[in-house]
TIMI-340542 format. One line per 8 residues: for each residue x, y, z of C-alpha. Coordinates in pm, whole numbers, plus 50000, padded with zeros to 5 digits. Last residue first. Example, Ala and Ser with C-alpha at 12.3 -4.5 7.8 and 13.67 -1.06 7.14 Angstrom:
2
51367 49894 50714; 51230 49550 50780
END
This chain:
54
52684 52338 49218; 52366 52437 49408; 52117 52353 49131; 52282 52023 49032; 52282 51904 49394; 51916 52008 49443; 51810 51836 49120; 51989 51514 49217
51835 51524 49565; 51485 51581 49422; 51528 51287 49183; 51644 51065 49470; 51353 51176 49692; 51102 51104 49413; 51240 50754 49363; 51223 50686 49736
50863 50811 49747; 50762 50593 49454; 50925 50285 49607; 50756 50337 49946; 50446 50131 49873; 50250 50128 50196; 50131 49799 50333; 49760 49742 50320
49521 49660 50601; 49196 49526 50462; 48878 49628 50638; 48584 49390 50672; 48265 49527 50823; 48043 49268 50990; 47674 49195 50994; 47526 48921 51214
47241 49144 51341; 47272 49517 51290; 47276 49818 51520; 47653 49844 51536; 47846 49673 51258; 48080 49406 51393; 48446 49461 51309; 48677 49242 51101
49033 49359 51036; 49205 49171 50758; 49575 49132 50697; 49624 48971 50362; 49871 48702 50273; 49963 48710 49910; 50016 48381 49733; 50191 48416 49404
50089 48244 49086; 50320 48251 48791; 50216 48218 48429; 49949 48483 48462; 49610 48502 48297; 49411 48821 48337
END
C-alpha cells in the first residue's frame, strides 16, 4: 500500500529468552487499546437509554 504521508510509530517490545533453547528469544509487542469503539458504543447506549425512559 502506498501512502502519501509516512508516520513513525514507536513500538513497545518485550523480549524474553525462550527456555531450553540457545540464543532464541520471543518478541511480544505491547499494543495500546483503542477506546474509540467503546466510547462510541457507550454514547449510543446512553442515547437509547434516555429515549427509552423519557
